[in-house]
NUBA-621651 format. One record per atom (N, C-alpha, C): residue in one letter; z, x, y. Coordinates in steps of 0.05 Angstrom, whole numbers, padded with zeros to 5 digits, always signed. Atoms other than C-alpha are relative to their C-alpha. Layout:
<recs>
aZXY
...
</recs>
This chain:
<recs>
m+00027+00009-00007
m-00181-00321+00069
m-00015-00010-00031
r+00016+00016+00024
r-00228-00366+00018
r-00026+00007+00004
c+00026-00004+00004
c-00296-00347+00001
c-00012-00018-00013
w+00016+00019+00020
w-00342-00402-00027
w-00027+00011-00009
l+00024-00004+00012
l-00396-00385-00070
l-00014-00023-00014
s+00011+00021+00012
s-00446-00437-00086
s-00023+00009-00013
l+00024-00004+00012
l-00498-00425-00137
l-00019-00024-00007
p+00011+00019+00008
p-00560-00467-00146
p+00004-00008-00033
e-00008+00010+00027
e-00553-00513-00208
e-00017+00018-00021
r+00017-00014+00019
r-00612-00476-00244
r+00011+00030-00009
h-00009-00023+00005
h-00570-00410-00243
h+00025+00003-00012
t-00028-00005+00014
t-00507-00430-00276
t-00002-00026-00021
r+00000+00024+00020
r-00489-00472-00336
r+00024-00017+00007
l-00025+00018-00010
l-00424-00500-00302
l-00009-00020+00015
r+00011+00019-00025
r-00466-00532-00245
r+00025-00013+00011
r-00017+00005-00022
r-00406-00529-00201
r+00005+00021+00020
k-00007-00023-00017
k-00383-00493-00144
k+00021+00015-00013
l-00018-00013+00004
l-00344-00431-00157
l+00016+00011+00022
v-00020-00011-00024
v-00285-00409-00112
v+00013+00027-00008
v-00004-00028+00001
v-00276-00338-00101
v+00024+00004+00019
v-00025-00001-00019
v-00207-00323-00068
v+00005+00031+00003
q-00008-00031-00011
q-00200-00254-00030
q+00024+00004+00009
s-00015-00002-00019
s-00140-00232-00004
s-00003+00031+00012
f+00002-00027-00023
f-00133-00175+00054
f+00027+00011+00006
p-00026-00009-00010
p-00076-00130+00069
p+00003+00002+00032
t-00004+00004-00020
t-00065-00160+00132
t+00029+00005+00018
t-00026-00008-00007
t+00010-00142+00136
t+00016+00022-00016
p-00014-00013+00017
p+00060-00096+00108
p+00012-00013-00021
k-00012+00011+00019
k+00092-00150+00070
k-00023-00007-00021
v+00021+00006+00019
v+00025-00168+00035
v-00003+00026-00015
i+00003-00023+00014
i+00018-00094+00016
i+00021+00006-00020
y-00025+00000+00018
y+00092-00096-00009
y-00003-00014-00023
d-00002+00023+00020
d+00084-00159-00049
d-00025+00012-00023
t+00024-00007+00021
t+00014-00132-00084
t+00011+00023-00012
l-00007-00027+00015
l+00045-00061-00103
l+00029-00007-00018
v-00022+00003+00019
v+00111-00092-00133
v-00007-00018-00017
a+00013+00013+00025
a+00070-00138-00174
a-00020+00011-00019
d+00018-00022+00015
d+00032-00082-00199
d+00026+00014-00016
t-00024-00013+00020
t+00078-00060-00260
t-00010+00028-00006
e+00012-00028+00000
e+00033+00001-00270
e+00009+00017+00019
f-00009-00015-00025
f+00050+00026-00198
f+00032+00001-00002
m-00029+00005+00005
m+00123+00002-00204
m+00007+00023-00019
s-00012-00019+00019
s+00130+00049-00266
s+00001+00030+00008
h+00004-00030-00010
h+00112+00114-00226
h+00028+00003+00020
l-00023+00001-00023
l+00170+00096-00174
l+00029+00006-00005
g-00021-00006+00003
g+00235+00124-00168
g+00021-00024+00010
q-00021+00020-00006
q+00302+00089-00146
q+00020+00009+00023
y-00020-00005-00023
y+00348+00083-00082
y+00026-00005-00013
q-00030+00003+00008
q+00421+00090-00095
q+00013-00004+00025
f-00016+00009-00025
f+00460+00052-00040
f+00029+00009-00001
k-00027-00008-00001
k+00527+00073-00018
k+00016-00019-00012
a-00016+00018+00012
a+00558+00012-00046
a-00004+00002-00033
g+00008-00006+00030
g+00529+00033-00116
g-00019-00013-00007
q+00025+00013+00014
q+00473-00012-00128
q-00024+00020+00000
t+00021-00015+00002
t+00404+00013-00145
t-00022-00021+00007
a+00026+00015-00001
a+00332-00012-00124
a-00020+00018-00001
p+00024-00011+00003
p+00263+00008-00137
p-00005+00017+00030
a+00007-00016-00023
a+00245+00065-00081
a-00028-00008+00012
i+00026+00008-00011
i+00197+00024-00042
i+00008-00018+00026
s-00015+00009-00023
s+00209+00001+00031
s-00020-00007+00021
i+00018+00001-00023
i+00174-00027+00091
i+00021+00009+00029
v-00015-00010-00020
v+00205+00010+00152
v-00014+00008+00025
t+00006-00009-00025
t+00198+00024+00226
t-00003+00033+00005
p-00001-00033-00002
p+00174+00097+00238
p+00018+00007+00018
g-00019-00012-00018
g+00231+00136+00261
g+00027-00011-00008
r-00024+00011+00005
r+00284+00091+00234
r+00006+00005-00035
e-00007-00007+00030
e+00323+00105+00164
e+00003-00031-00015
l-00007+00024+00011
l+00336+00057+00113
l+00032-00003+00000
p-00033+00005+00001
p+00410+00031+00123
p+00010-00004-00026
s-00020-00002+00025
s+00462+00047+00070
s-00008+00015-00024
v+00013-00020+00026
v+00417+00093+00023
v+00016+00023+00003
n-00015-00024+00009
n+00457+00146-00007
n-00019+00020-00011
t+00018-00027+00007
t+00403+00185-00044
t-00022-00016-00011
v+00025+00003+00013
v+00334+00178-00069
v-00011+00014-00019
t+00012-00017+00019
t+00306+00201-00134
t-00030-00011-00005
g+00024+00011+00016
g+00231+00200-00160
g-00019-00003+00022
v+00021+00000-00017
v+00173+00180-00122
v+00009-00029+00020
e-00005+00019-00018
e+00190+00138-00057
e-00024-00007+00017
v+00020+00011-00019
v+00142+00093-00021
v+00010-00015+00025
i-00008+00007-00023
i+00148+00078+00053
i-00025-00014+00015
i+00027+00014-00014
i+00100+00024+00086
i+00008+00002+00028
h-00010-00002-00030
h+00101+00031+00160
h-00005-00035+00012
d+00002+00029-00013
d+00112-00039+00198
d-00016+00002+00024
v+00021-00003-00021
v+00065-00014+00251
v-00026+00004-00007
a+00026-00007+00011
a-00011-00012+00242
a-00014+00018+00021
n+00013-00014-00018
n-00059+00036+00274
n-00025-00021+00006
l+00018+00021-00011
l-00110-00007+00315
l-00026+00014+00013
e+00022-00007-00013
e-00183+00001+00330
e-00020-00021+00005
r+00019+00023-00013
r-00228-00041+00374
r-00032+00007-00009
k+00029-00002+00008
k-00300-00055+00341
k-00012-00020+00021
n+00012+00008-00017
n-00345-00073+00393
n-00030-00013-00015
y+00021+00008+00005
y-00408-00119+00385
y-00018-00001+00016
l+00027-00002-00024
l-00480-00123+00423
l+00007-00022+00011
t-00005+00027-00019
t-00450-00195+00444
t+00024+00004+00023
s-00026-00005-00016
s-00392-00163+00481
s+00023-00009-00013
d-00023+00010+00012
d-00347-00196+00433
d+00013+00027-00020
a-00017-00025+00008
a-00294-00149+00399
a+00016-00008-00022
d-00021+00003+00021
d-00252-00150+00334
d+00018+00025+00003
i-00022-00020-00003
i-00185-00109+00328
i-00001+00004-00036
d-00010-00005+00031
d-00183-00075+00256
d+00023+00017+00002
a-00021-00013+00000
a-00118-00055+00236
a+00001+00017-00029
t-00005-00016+00021
t-00103+00002+00189
t+00037+00010-00005
w-00028+00001+00004
w-00034+00005+00155
w+00005+00029-00018
t-00004-00028+00013
t-00002+00074+00134
t+00025-00003-00016
m-00015-00001+00022
m+00038+00082+00072
m+00003+00030-00009
f-00004-00027+00007
f+00074+00147+00054
f+00015-00004-00034
l-00015-00001+00024
l+00093+00166-00019
l+00012+00033+00002
i-00010-00027-00007
i+00142+00223-00018
i+00015+00006-00030
c-00011-00010+00029
c+00164+00261-00082
c+00027+00013+00002
w-00027-00013-00002
w+00239+00274-00088
w+00009+00005-00030
e-00012-00008+00028
e+00278+00310-00149
e+00001-00026-00018
p+00013-00025+00020
p+00265+00301-00210
p-00031-00007-00002
a+00032+00001+00005
a+00191+00276-00195
a-00012+00027+00006
t+00025-00018-00004
t+00130+00319-00197
t-00019-00007+00016
g+00025+00002-00016
g+00067+00327-00156
g-00016-00021-00019
d+00017+00015+00021
d+00035+00294-00218
d+00008-00033+00000
d-00016+00022-00004
d+00085+00234-00212
d-00013-00017+00021
m+00007+00010-00025
m+00063+00224-00140
m-00029-00010+00003
t+00029+00004+00005
t-00009+00233-00157
t-00011-00024-00015
q+00009+00026+00014
q-00013+00177-00209
q+00009-00023+00014
a-00002+00024-00016
a+00025+00129-00164
a-00020-00006+00024
t+00022-00003-00022
t-00024+00147-00108
t-00024-00012-00010
m+00029+00010+00016
m-00085+00131-00152
m+00000-00028-00009
q-00002+00027+00007
q-00058+00069-00173
q+00001-00023+00025
a-00003+00014-00028
a-00043+00045-00102
a-00026-00004+00013
l+00032+00002-00012
l-00116+00065-00085
l-00013-00015-00016
k+00013+00023+00014
k-00139+00022-00142
k+00001-00031+00013
r-00008+00028-00006
r-00106-00039-00110
r-00013-00007+00024
f+00010+00005-00027
f-00136-00032-00040
f-00026+00014+00008
s+00030-00010-00003
s-00213-00026-00024
s+00006+00019+00026
g+00000-00016-00024
g-00229+00032+00027
g+00027+00014+00004
s-00019-00017-00007
s-00160+00063+00022
s-00005+00027-00009
k+00004-00027+00004
k-00154+00136+00024
k+00025+00012+00001
s-00026-00022-00004
s-00096+00190+00013
s-00011+00026+00015
y+00007-00024-00016
y-00098+00247+00063
y+00029+00017+00008
e-00020-00017-00012
e-00053+00299+00089
e+00024+00005-00017
t-00023-00007+00021
t-00013+00321+00027
t+00011+00025+00010
v-00012-00028-00005
v+00038+00367+00049
v+00028+00008-00013
a-00023-00003+00009
a+00098+00400+00029
a+00019-00004+00023
v-00018+00009-00016
v+00160+00376+00062
v+00019+00024+00009
a-00013-00022-00004
a+00204+00422+00100
a+00025+00006-00019
d-00022-00006+00015
d+00262+00458+00063
d+00027-00015+00014
g-00023+00012-00010
g+00328+00426+00067
g+00006-00030+00002
i+00001+00034-00003
i+00311+00353+00070
i+00004-00011-00030
g-00001+00009+00028
g+00307+00348-00008
g-00023-00010-00011
a+00025+00009+00011
a+00241+00319-00012
a-00023+00026-00002
m+00014-00022+00012
m+00188+00367-00043
m-00031-00002+00017
v+00031+00001-00013
v+00115+00338-00018
v-00003-00038+00004
q+00002+00029-00006
q+00089+00275+00012
q-00028-00003+00008
t+00022+00006-00005
t+00025+00241+00022
t-00003-00022+00018
a+00003+00022-00012
a-00004+00194+00070
a-00026-00020-00012
v+00017+00014+00005
v-00046+00134+00052
v-00008-00024+00017
e+00004+00018-00019
e-00087+00095+00099
e-00013-00026-00013
i+00007+00024+00014
i-00098+00017+00080
i-00010-00016+00021
p+00006+00018-00021
p-00148-00018+00123
p+00002-00033-00005
s-00009+00028+00000
s-00134-00090+00137
s-00032-00015-00005
d+00027+00015-00007
d-00211-00113+00137
d-00016+00004-00034
m+00008-00006+00030
m-00223-00091+00056
m+00020-00017-00014
p-00017+00017+00020
p-00203-00136-00002
p+00020+00016-00016
i-00013-00011+00017
i-00147-00127-00046
i-00013-00007-00030
l+00009+00002+00028
l-00167-00113-00116
l+00023-00007-00025
t-00017+00006+00021
t-00138-00146-00174
t+00001+00014-00027
s+00000-00018+00022
s-00157-00102-00229
s-00020+00021-00001
</recs>
């Protein structure tokens, strides 16, 4: 989405139109790309170890209820972005309506990560998405291997922040 900001000539020395471009988290891929491009955020993440021996940063887009194929182990902080949104209808006085989407992302703490590692990654993610919030930080059931997780809601109608 592009927003144009035009200032009267007396208010600017440049005397030309300024282009302000804002991006919005309208899909899980946009969220993924935004986070992967953030080196500070990526420095907090762990690794996927695949059955064939390859490794990759522990960030993925997944359908709820599905497992990542061929993942053998996860270490550190993992990020899972759900590929389905929570939707809400916004009604207007004119009987028109918009549908707002809110994306859910989970940060999961696996050995050897600590709660502080997950908190730092969560804080960095919240800095990228206006109106986002972390909630429902809970301990994970014994035997799974993960220690704690938190959910992050990212509204699609709020801009992505670049710094």
